[in-house]
N, C-alpha and C positions, 0 to 999 in steps of 0.2 A: 753723584753730582745732580743738583736740582735741574729739572727739565723746565726750560723757560721759553716763552714766546716774547720776542722783543718788538716794540714799536718805537719808531723814531718820532720825537716831538720837536716842533719848532714854533708852535703857537699859531700856525696857519689853519684855516678851516679844513684843508686837506689832511693835515696831520691829526687833527682832532677826530675827523671821520675815520681815519685809519685806526685810531685808538679805540673807538667804539667797536669797529669791526673786529679788531684784535681781541678785545675783551670777550666778545661773543665766542670767538673761536677758541680762546684759551679755556673758557669755561666748558665748552664741549669736549675738549681734549684733556681736561684736568691738568692744565699746565699753569705755572706761575706767570703772570704778566709783568714784564719789565718795561717801564717807561724811560726811554733813553733820550737825554738832551745833551748834545755836544756843542761846546763853544770854546775856541782856543783861548779866550781871555778870562775863563773862569779862574778865580784866585784860589790858592790853597785854603782849605776850610778853616776859618778862624773859630774861636770859641768865645761865647758871651759877648758878641758884638752887636750893637744896635742895628736894626734893619736899615735905618737911613744912611748908614755908611758901609753896609754890606754889599760888596761888589757883585755878589752872586744872588742878590735878593730877587731879581726878576726871573732868573732861571729857576730858583727854588719855587717861586710862586707859580710859574707855568706848570711845573711838574706836580706840585701839591694840588692845584686846582683840578687838573686832569685826574689825578688819583682819587680825589674826593668824589668827583662826578661819576667816575667809573665804578667805584665801590658802592655808591648809592644805588646804581642799577644792577650790580652783581655782588650782593652782600657776601656770598660764599667764596668769592674769587680772591686769591692772594695777589695783590698789586704792589710792586716795589718801584721806587724812583731811583734813577741813576744819572748823576751829573758827571760828565766827562770833559776834562780840559784838553780838548784835542780837536783837530779838523773833523767836521761832521762826516765826510765821506770815509775817512780812515776808521773812525770810531764805529760807524755802522757796519763796515765790512768785517771788522773784528767781532762785533756783536753777533753778526749773522753766523759766524763760525761756531759761536758758543750757544746757539739757540736752535730750537726745533724749526723755527720759522722767523723771518723778519718781515714786519709789515710797515709800509711807508705810504705817505700821502702822495698823490700824483695829480697833476693838472690835466684837465680835459682840453685837448688841443685840436684846432682845425688842421686840415691837411697842409696848408701853407706854413702855419706856425711850427708844425712838427719837424720841418726841415732844419729848424734852428734850435731844436731841443738840446739843452746842454745842462739840465739840472742834475743835482746830486743823485736823485733816485735812479736815473738811467745808468750812471757810472757804477752804482752799487749793484744794480741788477746784473750788469755785465761781468761783475767780478766776484760776487758773493759765492761762497762754497755751499750754501744751504738755500732752501726755497725762500724767495722773496715775493711778497704779495703787495700789489699796488692798488690803492683805493682812492677814488675821487671824492670830492667834498659831498656829493649827493648820494654816496654809496655806503655811508657809515652805518645807517640803521638797517635793520632787516627789511627787505623789500617784500611786498605781497607776492604770493604765487601767481604765475602767469595764468591768465584766464583760459578756460577750456578751449576757446576758439583760437587762441594764439599758439605760438610755437612752444614746445615743451620747455620747462624751466630746468631746475636741477643743476648738476655739475657737468661741465663739458671738458673733455681732455682731447687735445690735438696730438695725433700720432703720425710720424713719418713712415714707420715700418722699414727704414733702411738700416736698422741696427737694433741693439737692445733698448727696450723702453720700460724696463721694470721699475726704474726710479719714478718715472711719471705715473705709471699705473699704481704703484704702491701709494703714492700721495693721493691720487685720484680716488681710489677705492676707500682708503682710510677716511678721506674727507667726506665722501658721499655717505659712508656708514655712520660717521659721527653726526651728520646732519639729518640722516634718515631720508635722503633724497635720491632720486634716480641719477644714473650716470650715463652720459652719451660719449662714446668713443668716435672721434671724427677723423677721417682721412681724405685728403684731397690730392689729386694727381692730375697734372696737365696731360692733354692728349698728345702722344708722341707723333713725330712727323710721319712715321711709317703707317700710321693709322688713317692717313688721308689718301683719298683716291680722287681721280678726275671728277667723279660725280658727288664728292663730299666725303663724309667720314665712313670708313669701313666698319660697320657695327659688329662684324665677326671679331675683328681685332680688339675693339673696345670692350666687348663682352669678355674676352679672354683676360684682358687687363683687370677688369673688375673682379672676375673670379679669382685671379691670382692675389689681388689685394685682400679679398674676403678671406681667402685661405690663411694668409699671414696674420691678418687682424684676429681671426678666430683663435689661431695658435697663441698669439700674444695675450689674449684675454682669458684663455681657458684656465690657467692656474690661479688667476685672481678671482675669477667667478667661483671657483671651488673654495678659495680661502674666505671669500665674503659672500656666502649664499644669500644673505638678506638684501644685497644691493641689486636693484633692478637695472639691467644693463641693456642698452640698445647701441647699434652702430650705424654710422653714416659714411658711405663711400661715394664720392662723386668725382667724375673726370672734369675737373675745373681747377682754376687757380687755387692752390692750397690755402692761401691767405683769405681769399673770398669765401671759400667753403667754411673755414673755421669761424670767420666773423659772422656769417649768416647763422651758423649753428648756435652761436653764443648770444644771439640777439636778445633773448629773454632769460638767459642763464643767470643763476645766482653766483657762479664762479666759473671762470675760464682758466684752464691749466695748459700751459705751453712749456716746451723744453728749450734749453739752451745748451748746446754742446760745449764741453770744456777742454777738449783735446785737439791737437793739430791746428791750433790757431795762433798766429804770431802775436796777437793782442786780443784782449777780451772783446767780444762783439755779439750782436744779436742777429739772428737770421731773419729772413723776410716775414715769416709768420709771427715770430715773436715781436718784431718791430710793429707790425700791424696791430697786434693785440694790445701792446702797452700804450700805443698812441691813441687808438680809436675804439677799443672795446667799451661798451656801456656798463659792463659789470666789473667787479674786482678781478684782477688777473694775477695768477700765481705762476711765477717763472721758476722752473725746476732745472738746476744744473745737472748734467749727466754726461757720461762718456759716449 
């Protein structure tokens, strides 16, 4: 079966930025790029019909124009168009299951607006069986590397360390290796109540917590370091709000990778770190479903 990377197209600036990001990633990973446009009112494909009465004309034009533009920038990349007569959310969730990765455009939202977020991208992220990457309109092109005086760039992966994280680490190491970029593994953990004393924080307790986190993080990273010896890896452990730690670490990143647990949930949902990332991260965000 052909390995594909699928991007959802709707003609918005965000979806076109996502298509450019997806083309870069498909070329790195040697995948076929599929441009998917879904619309319930698409008609059965007629033959030999003039464009002025073709109900699908604008949908075809949207995909054709994107395909032409992407192939001009990536002449060696295989790009295929796919028109689907279905609800966009359902079509994208199915496409994700058939793809190595699904890439979607995402709006940049202020904190107030994010409470009312209800677009298709979020529903797909919460339900897809495969990784979904969200790209904003200003993120489609390759960004310059972070200046030496700023925070490190590269790929950032957020880890909870409360269970298996191999799915996230496989995606993170594979992505960093394909890009030739460093990888930062980030873990944030709030200070527990028992670490507080009348005079403030008991640093003996917090030191033990950090040492325990470092031990588990090192164990999680060890087999992947061995499998990907060419990837430069650093780790960040801070006793602070996990969402804040991750967002600060990703400030100048090229890609932020977060997880979404798929089991023991009555309905698809995103955890607080994932919510913060998809709403407010300045870089593209990859959401990886895992047990």
